[in-house]
N, C-alpha and C positions, 0 to 999 in steps of 0.2 A: 671460163672462170670468172666474170666480172654476176654473170646471173646467180650462180653458187654462191656467188659474198654475198649479192645483195635478197641472194631467198632465205640464209641466215641471219642476214640483219634484220629483215620483216620477221623473221620467230622471234627474233631476242627481244625486237620493242614489242613485239606482241605478249609475252611470256610477264617482260619487264611491266609490262602494263594492267598483266593482269595483276599481278603480286599488288603490287598498287594500290588499285578496287580494292582488292581480298583486303589491302592493311589497315586502305580508309572503309569501305564497311563493318570490319573490326571497331578501328576507330570511333568514328560513328556508331555502334551501339554500346561500347562500354560508356558513352559519352548521355547516348540516353537514357541507361540504366546508373551512371550514375545521380545524373540528374536528379533522375525516377526516388531513386530514395534517398538521396535530399530532401524533394519534398513533401517526400512520406513521413521524416522530423516533424513532430505534434511543434505545437506552435507553443514557447512558451509566453507568461507573463498572462494579465488576464486587463477583460474594459465595464467602464460601470457606466451605466449613468450618473449624472448628475444635474444640483442644478446651474443659475448664469455664476452665480459664485465662482462655483468648481472646487468646491470645498471638502466634497461630500463626497464618500464611498459607496455606502447604502441611501442613496435616493430613488426611491423607484418606485413610489408615485406621485403623479404629475395634474394639473391643475387644465392643462394645455396642452394637445402637440411641442408649439414652438417654446413652450421651458425646460424641453430634456437638454439634455446636453450629453457629451460623449465625450470619458479619458477615462488613459489607463496610462498602464505601466508595471511593478512589478504585485502580482496578486498576494506582497503583503509586505514586512520587513524584512533587508536579506533575501528574499528570494530575487529567482531569474526577472527581468524583465521582458517587451513583446525586442523580436529582434530592430532593431534600424531599420524604417525604409520606409516607403509608401502603400498604403491600405487602401485597399475598395471596401466603402462602404455599401451594406442594403436594410433594407425593415422590413423586415413579416410577419407574418401571423405568427400563435407561439406555434402552429405543423406546423409551419415555413411555407405558404404561401404568399409569393409576396406583394408587396404592398408598397415600395418605395425600394431605388438604389442610385448611388451614383454612375454606377458601369454607364457608356453611353451620351453622359455630362461632358459640359465643356469641361468639366476638371474632375477624373474616372479615381483620381485614387487623391480623393483631399487629406485623407488623412497623412502626417511625415510622426516618423518615429523619430527620435533623436536621440541617445544615453538612455535607450532601454523603456523612455518614456513618451506619451504624443508630446510634440512640441507645446501643441493649445491646447486647450479644450477646445472644444465644438458645439456648435450650436444642429444639433442635428434634423431638423426640417430647410436648414439654411445649407444642405451638402449632399442632398439627392433630392432624385428629381422620379415626379408618380409615375407606378405602373401604371396604370390606369388615364394620363394624360404623362407623354414624353419631355413634355414638354413646360412643363408645370412642375417650378420647385417644392417644395417640403416630401409627402407621405400620405396616401388614403389610410381613410378610420380604418382599422379591426372590427368586424365583423364579430370578434369574440364579445360574451358579456357583459367578462369585467371587465371590461376595456384594454387587453390586456396586448403589448406585443414583444416582437425580439427586434434587439438591431445584433446585428455583426462585423467585422472588419476580415481582409483576410490579403496576403500579398498576391494571390490567384481570380483574377473574374469570376469564375467558376464557385469559388469559396466553399470547396472541397478540404481548404485548411484554413481553421480561422477559429476565433472567439467571439463569444456572443454572451448576451445580457437580455435580462426581461425585466419590462417595465411595466407601469398602466397609466393611460392619461383617460380622466371623465371633464370630457372636451365639455364644456359650462356647466358643468351639475358638481353641486359643492361634492368637496373630499367628502365622504365618510366616514366616520368613527375611523381611529387604529388604535392600535395597540405594539407591543412592541415584543422582540424573540432577542433574544441573545445564547449563542452559542459557544461555549469554554471546553477546550478540549484539552485532556491531562493523562500526561504518566505514571499508568500505576504500578507503580515498584511494589511494595508490598503483596500486589493478587489482591486485593478484597473489593474492588466494585465499587471507592471509595474514595471522593478525591481530598485524601489526606494526605500527601505526599511533596504537597511542594512542589511539585511542574508542571508546569504547565505548557501546551504545545504550541507553536504559532505554524502558521501555514499548513496546517491538517486540512480536507476536503469535505465539506458538508451540500447538502443538498434542502433546501426549505422550501416544501410544497402544498399550495392550496389548488390551483387546479392548473397551474404553470409551477416550470421549476424557477427560483433563483440560486444561484451558488456562487457559493462564496467560503473564502480561505480563516480559518478562527486565529483570532476572537472574534464574532461575529457579534452585531447590534444591528438590526433591519427593521425599519419603521411598517409595520403591513396595515390593513383592514380588518376592522375589532366587528362583531362579534365576527369571526368563524372557524373552522375546525387547520388545520394544519399539521404535515409529516414533517419531522427532519431527519434527517439522515446522515450517518455518515459513507463517506466512500474508502472503499478501498487500494492496499496504495496496494503500485507494483511488485513490495517484496512482501513473501511471503510470510517471509516467517516474523506480521507480524498477527496478533489475537485483541479480537474486542473483550474485553472484564465489562462491559453497561448494556445493557439493550441497547440493541438498533435495530430498526429505525422506532423512533418516538411520538407517540399520536394524540395529541390534546387539541382541544376547544379554548382558542380564546377571548377573552372579554375586552368592550372597549376599556380599553385607559390600562390595560391589565401587563403587567410584567411580567413575561414567563422566561425562563435562564436551561438550557438544553445541555447535561454535561455529556458527554461521552471518552470510557476510559480505555486502554487501552497500554496492554506491554508485548512488548517485542521477545519473541525467544531467541537464544545464540550459544556463544561458550563460554563452559566455566571450568576448564582444566582437565577435561573428565579421560579417559585413555581405556581403552579398550582390554579384551579382554589377550587380546594379539601381544599388544605389549606384555601385559604381567605376563604372560608365558612363554617370553623372549629374553636374550639374554640380556638385553638393554632391562628389559623388568627383574631380572633375577640379579642384577648389578643395585638396583636402590634395595627392592628389599634384606635383599645380605646387610649390602653397606647400612639402613635404614633400622637392624632388626627387625623387625615385619611381622616377622612369620608366624612366632607364637602367638603374637597379639589377632589375628587374620584368622587363625585358624582355630581361637575363644570363642567362635564364632559357632552354631548350629548349622556348616554344613553339612548338605546329603547327597550319599553317592545315586549312583542310579536304581538300585534296589531299595534307596533311602534308610536305607546305615548308614551313620555319625562315622564323614571323615575323620575323623580322631586326628592323632597326631605323627605327622607322617614330616619325611623330609621336602627335600625346596621342587625336588624334581617328579617326587612325585603329585605335591599342589600343582604343577605346573603344569601336567597334564591332566587334573584333573578337570581345571582354569576350558581348559579344549578340548577335555568329549564329552560336555556337560550338552545334554539334548533335554527335548520338553514331551516326552513322553515321561517322563515323573520331573511336572514343572516343577518338584521341590527341587530335585538337582539342577535344567535350567536357573531357578532365583537363584542357589548357592551362588553359580558362579559367579554372577551378576553382583550380585551382593560383597562374594570378595571380591572383587575386581571396584567396588569402591568405594569398601573399607578400606585399600588400601588404596584408594585414591585420596581419600580421603587422610586417613594416616600418617602419607609423604608430605600433606601439605600441598599438593595440585588444586583437590575443591575443598572451599569449606563446607562445613558442614548445618552449616546454618544458610546456603542459597538456600535460593526456593528452585523448586524444579516443577514440570508438568508434571502429575504425575492419578491422571482423573482415573476413576475404579478403586482407591485406593479407600482405605476406613480412615487416614492420615491427613488428608486430603483435604482442601476447605468448600466450600459451596462450588467453587470458580477450580476445583479442580487441582489446584499448589498447593504442594505441601514438602516442608525443606527437605533436604538430604539424609540432616539426621532422625529425625521422623521415619522417613520411608525406609529405611535402614532400620531401625526401629522394630519399625512394626514387620519385617521382612524375616525380624532372626525369630521374631516372638512366635510368626509364624511356623517358622521352622525345626525350634523348642519345642513344638504342642505335639509330637508324634510320638516323643514314647522310644524305642529302640530302631522300629522301623517308621518313614512315610512316607507314603506315595501319596502324589496328588497325583490321579489317575485324568480323563478325561470321559466327565461326570460327575466328579467327589466338588460336594458343594463349596469347597472352597478353592478350583479352582482356576473361576473367573476372577478372584482376591490373589491370589496368584500371580497369575498371567498378566495380572494389572503391576504391581507390583513390579513382575522380571522388567516389562514392557518398560515405567517410567527409571530402572535401574539401567538399563538397555542404553537405550536412548543419551542416562547424562553421562554416559560410560564412554559414548560416540558422540561428546558433548556439542549435542546438538539443542537441550531444552533448558539451559540453566533461563531463567526471568533476569536480562539486564538492566544495571542499577538504571538505566537515562536512555532516552528515547535513541535506538536503531536511524540508519540515513531512513527518510521516503522521499519518492516519490510516485506523483503522478497523471 
C-alpha cells in the first residue's frame, strides 16, 4: 500500500515538475519575444557633431579630430528626444569600417542621456579608443579622400539600434572654401507647388549628399565644402497619405560663398465630408434627400442610364435604384452615379464645393492633378450633357479616359479619401 502511495506521489511530482518546466519555458520565450520586440523599436531623437562651445547642430567640418564634439537630443523643437540611459559610441568610415569604439574601454557607455538630451557635450576623441590599437585613446584616420567619418551611439554594444551623424576632418590642412545650404519644408494647402500658404513644417527628415549623407530635420542651415555638387532629397513619412508637390530630389552645384535654399512642398489627403453611393441609396440617405428637398436639383444634372438615355424626372425610389445599379460598361452611366452622389454631398452641406480633391487626368485639374469639387462636377456634367438623346462612352471611345478620370476622382472623394487637408497631418519617420 505504501509502495503504491509512493509511486503515485512520484508520478504527481513528476507531472508537476513537467508543468512547471513548460510554464517556465513559455514564460522565457514570451520574455525573449517581448524583449526583442522592445529592442526592435527605433530610437527617437538625434545626435549631431558640434564644436567645443557645443552651441551648434549643423557643424560638420573640423580642423582636426580633437575639435569634434558630440551632442544629442530632440531632432527639432517639439520632437521626441533620445531615450534616457547610457550609450556605447563608435566611429567608422562612411561605409562602416571601424575606426574607434568605446566598447572594451574602461567606460564602455560614456554617453549619458537624461531628460531626453545628452547630459553634457562629449569630446569624441576622448571617449573612444582606436580600432588599430585598443589601448590608445582616439580614433584612426579615415581612408576616405574627403576626410569623412561617421559617428554612432547605441544602447547596445552591437549597434543594431543606433543614431548616426557624418562629419569631415581636414587634419593639418587648411579648411577648403565653403558654401551654405538651407532646406525649407512647406505645407502646400492650395496644391500649386509654390511656397505661398505661410505654413512651414518643422521636423521633416531630409538628406544632403555629396559623397556622404548628412541627415537633418527641417529647417536646415548647414555649411559645406564648395565648390561641389550636392543632391538634397526629402524622406517619405510612414504615413502614406502625404504627397509631394515639388521636385524631389534636387541636384545643384554650389559655388564658393554661395547660399542655396531648397524648398520642398507636400500636402496630405484625407476626409472632406464625402458620403458614398451606398449612403445615398439607403433609408438614411433618403431621409436627408427628402428633408432637404434635394432630389429635383440632383435630377437637373444630365444623368445617364446604362443605355445612354437621360434619367429624367423620376421618383426617389427609382433614383436610389439608379445609384446602385450603375455600371462602367457605359462610363457615362457610372460617371452619372458618382456625380449624383457628390452633388448630394455638396447640396446637403457635407462637402464644400470649393474643396480641392485629387483629380488627375481631368481637364479641370491643375498641373499637379488637383481641382475643386465644383470644377470636377461642372466638367463631368458638361461631358454628360454633350451626347444628345443617347450618350455611350464605351471602351475605345476617345472620351473614355477623361470620363473614367472624372468618375475615379468623384468616387474617391465620395469615399472621403482624397480631399486636400487645410494643414499638415501627422507624420513620422
